[in-house]
C-alpha positions as CSV (number, residue, x, y, z in Angstrom):
1,X,37.4,-36.8,24.9
2,X,39.4,-39.7,26.2
3,X,37.7,-41.9,28.9
4,X,39.7,-43.5,31.7
5,X,39.6,-47.1,32.1
6,X,37.1,-47.0,34.9
7,X,34.8,-44.5,33.3
8,X,34.7,-46.6,30.1
9,X,33.8,-49.8,32.1
10,X,31.1,-47.9,34.2
11,X,29.5,-46.4,31.0
12,X,29.5,-50.0,29.6
13,X,27.9,-51.3,32.7
14,X,25.0,-49.0,32.6
15,X,24.1,-49.4,28.9
16,X,27.0,-48.2,26.9
17,X,28.3,-44.9,25.3
18,X,25.9,-45.0,22.3
19,X,22.8,-45.1,24.6
20,X,24.0,-42.2,26.8
21,X,25.0,-40.1,23.9
22,X,21.9,-40.3,22.3
23,X,19.8,-40.1,25.4
24,X,17.1,-37.3,25.7
25,X,15.7,-37.9,29.1
26,X,15.4,-40.3,32.1
27,X,12.2,-41.4,33.8
28,X,11.9,-43.0,37.1
29,X,9.8,-43.4,40.3
30,X,11.3,-42.6,43.7
31,X,10.6,-43.6,47.3
32,X,12.7,-41.9,50.0
33,X,12.9,-41.5,53.8
34,X,15.5,-40.7,56.5
35,X,16.7,-38.3,59.2
36,X,17.4,-35.6,56.5
37,X,13.7,-35.4,55.9
38,X,12.8,-35.4,59.6
39,X,15.4,-32.6,60.4
40,X,13.8,-30.2,57.6
41,X,10.2,-31.1,58.7
42,X,9.6,-32.8,55.1
43,X,7.4,-35.7,54.3
44,X,9.0,-38.8,53.0
45,X,8.6,-39.6,49.3
46,X,6.4,-42.3,48.0
47,X,6.6,-43.4,44.5
48,X,7.1,-39.8,43.3
49,X,7.6,-39.5,39.6
50,X,10.6,-38.0,38.1
51,X,11.3,-36.9,34.7
52,X,15.0,-35.4,33.9
53,X,17.0,-34.2,30.8
54,X,19.7,-36.5,30.2
55,X,22.3,-33.8,29.6
56,X,21.2,-30.6,31.2
57,X,20.2,-29.9,34.9
58,X,16.3,-29.9,34.3
59,X,14.3,-32.1,36.3
60,X,10.5,-32.3,37.3
61,X,9.4,-34.2,40.7
62,X,5.7,-35.0,41.5
63,X,4.6,-34.8,44.2
64,X,7.4,-32.6,45.7
65,X,5.5,-32.3,49.0
66,X,2.2,-33.0,50.8
67,X,0.0,-31.8,48.0
68,X,0.1,-34.7,45.2
69,X,-0.8,-32.2,42.4
70,X,2.1,-30.0,42.9
71,X,5.4,-30.6,40.8
72,X,8.6,-29.3,41.9
73,X,10.7,-28.2,38.8
74,X,14.4,-27.5,38.5
75,X,15.5,-25.5,35.3
76,X,19.3,-24.9,35.7
77,X,19.7,-23.0,39.0
78,X,16.3,-21.9,39.2
79,X,13.2,-23.6,40.6
80,X,9.4,-23.3,40.5
81,X,6.2,-25.1,41.6
82,X,3.4,-26.2,39.0
83,X,0.0,-27.1,39.6
84,X,-1.6,-30.1,37.9
85,X,-2.4,-27.7,34.8
86,X,1.2,-26.9,34.5
87,X,0.7,-23.3,35.8
88,X,3.3,-21.8,37.8
89,X,2.3,-21.2,41.3
90,X,5.6,-20.0,42.9
91,X,9.3,-19.5,41.6
92,X,12.7,-18.7,43.0
93,X,15.6,-17.6,40.9
94,X,19.2,-18.8,41.8
95,X,17.8,-20.9,44.4
96,X,21.2,-21.9,45.9
97,X,21.7,-18.4,47.2
98,X,18.8,-18.9,49.8
99,X,20.6,-21.7,51.7
100,X,23.1,-19.5,53.6
101,X,21.2,-19.2,57.0
102,X,18.1,-18.3,58.6
103,X,14.9,-20.7,59.0
104,X,16.5,-23.3,56.3
105,X,18.8,-24.5,59.2
106,X,15.3,-25.9,60.7
107,X,12.9,-26.6,58.1
108,X,12.6,-26.4,54.2
109,X,9.5,-25.4,52.1
110,X,8.6,-27.0,48.9
111,X,10.9,-24.8,46.8
112,X,13.9,-25.6,48.8
113,X,13.1,-29.2,48.6
114,X,12.5,-28.8,44.9
115,X,16.1,-27.6,44.5
116,X,17.7,-30.4,46.6
117,X,15.9,-33.2,45.4
118,X,15.9,-32.3,41.8
119,X,19.6,-31.4,41.6
120,X,20.7,-34.7,43.6
121,X,18.6,-36.9,41.8
122,X,19.8,-35.5,38.5
123,X,23.3,-36.0,39.5
124,X,22.8,-39.5,40.7
125,X,20.5,-41.0,37.9
126,X,22.4,-39.3,34.9
127,X,25.7,-40.4,36.1
128,X,26.8,-42.3,32.9
129,X,26.0,-38.9,31.0
130,X,28.0,-37.1,33.5
131,X,31.0,-39.1,32.8
132,X,30.9,-38.0,29.1
133,X,30.9,-34.4,29.9
134,X,33.8,-32.2,29.1
135,X,32.9,-29.5,31.6
136,X,33.6,-31.8,34.6
137,X,37.2,-32.4,35.2
138,X,37.5,-36.1,35.6
139,X,40.6,-38.1,37.1
140,X,41.4,-41.5,38.2
141,X,43.5,-41.4,41.1
142,X,43.5,-45.0,41.5
143,X,41.9,-47.9,39.7
144,X,38.2,-48.1,40.4
145,X,38.0,-44.5,41.9
146,X,37.0,-41.3,40.0
147,X,37.5,-37.9,41.3
148,X,35.4,-35.1,39.8
149,X,35.7,-31.2,40.0
150,X,32.3,-29.6,38.9
151,X,32.1,-26.3,37.4
152,X,29.8,-23.7,38.9
153,X,27.0,-24.0,36.4
154,X,26.1,-27.5,37.4
155,X,24.0,-27.7,40.4
156,X,25.4,-30.5,42.8
157,X,26.3,-31.3,46.4
158,X,29.9,-30.0,46.1
159,X,32.5,-29.1,43.9
160,X,34.8,-31.9,44.6
161,X,33.4,-35.8,44.8
162,X,34.6,-39.2,44.7
163,X,32.9,-42.2,42.9
164,X,34.0,-45.7,43.6
165,X,33.2,-48.6,41.1
166,X,33.6,-52.2,41.2
167,X,36.6,-52.9,39.2
168,X,35.3,-56.1,37.7
169,X,31.7,-55.1,36.9
170,X,32.0,-51.5,36.5
171,X,29.0,-51.0,38.7
172,X,28.8,-48.0,41.1
173,X,29.9,-49.0,44.8
174,X,30.0,-45.5,46.5
175,X,29.5,-41.7,45.9
176,X,31.2,-39.5,48.4
177,X,30.6,-35.7,48.7
178,X,29.6,-32.9,51.1
179,X,26.1,-31.6,50.9
180,X,27.1,-28.0,51.1
181,X,23.8,-26.4,51.2
182,X,23.0,-28.4,54.5
183,X,26.5,-27.8,56.1
184,X,30.2,-27.7,55.2
185,X,30.3,-30.4,57.9
186,X,27.7,-32.5,56.0
187,X,30.2,-35.0,54.4
188,X,28.1,-38.1,53.2
189,X,28.9,-41.4,51.8
190,X,26.1,-42.3,49.3
191,X,26.3,-46.5,49.3
192,X,24.8,-48.5,46.5
193,X,23.2,-51.5,48.1
194,X,21.5,-53.0,45.2
195,X,21.2,-53.0,41.3
196,X,18.4,-54.1,39.3
197,X,17.5,-54.5,35.6
198,X,14.3,-52.8,33.9
199,X,12.2,-54.4,31.2
200,X,14.8,-53.3,28.7
201,X,17.5,-55.2,30.6
202,X,19.3,-51.8,31.4
203,X,21.2,-52.1,34.9
204,X,20.7,-49.2,37.4
205,X,21.3,-48.6,41.0
206,X,17.9,-49.4,42.6
207,X,18.8,-49.1,46.4
208,X,21.0,-46.6,47.9
209,X,21.7,-45.3,51.4
210,X,23.2,-42.1,52.7
211,X,25.2,-42.0,56.1
212,X,27.8,-39.7,57.4
213,X,31.3,-40.2,56.7
214,X,34.1,-41.0,58.9
215,X,37.5,-38.9,59.0
216,X,38.9,-41.8,57.1
217,X,36.2,-41.9,54.3
218,X,34.4,-44.9,55.4
219,X,30.5,-44.8,55.6
220,X,29.3,-45.0,59.0
221,X,26.3,-47.2,59.8
222,X,24.1,-44.6,61.5
223,X,22.4,-42.3,61.3
224,X,20.6,-43.2,58.0
225,X,20.1,-39.8,56.5
226,X,18.5,-40.9,53.4
227,X,17.1,-44.4,52.2
228,X,16.4,-44.2,48.5
229,X,14.6,-46.6,46.4
230,X,14.0,-46.6,42.4
231,X,11.1,-48.6,41.6
232,X,11.5,-48.0,37.7
233,X,14.1,-46.4,35.6
234,X,13.8,-45.9,31.7
235,X,16.3,-43.9,29.5
236,X,14.4,-42.3,26.4
237,X,16.2,-41.9,23.1
């Protein structure tokens, strides 16, 4: 697989190709708030713990809702809730198919949030590994910008997405997509406001703000749909 100049620079900026080819999992702690939570009648996240497979859409999120003992688990396209002992409380196969209409326009339950939060986080936080995948059709329309066409078997916001990187550093600046499970009109700009380094010296995007996108593709200042912080970030090999 031949990497474009922008993809190669991005992978190098986030730890290098050897790290991500040999990565087993990613661990992090997440806080998030914003209008998207309010509209779906969901509690904000505060230092929720996440563990995700580096190469497969599999992710655990604790707590996923108001009960601190409940973990939301994404396994491919399926979701489940587990208690503190790892026992399955509820599960839902092919979770995406449930978002077509009905009460989800007005509120999400824990399984709905499990699907959305886990697949979105898995996409965001394993990005260097995504750049190495042969089943995603990557192209570079212009220097510093990558276009991705995702296959159906990867849960993600929308089939076509855009990623903008700093041409000098290779660091992610903006990620554009449509949150299809919310609405075909939910065009969003996910802008990286800050990068940090962990104890191992690994650089990662530590603060992001998601807002609607203008017709020209620019991020709007308001409303803030999601304000996301990572408090720690580790790649396990």
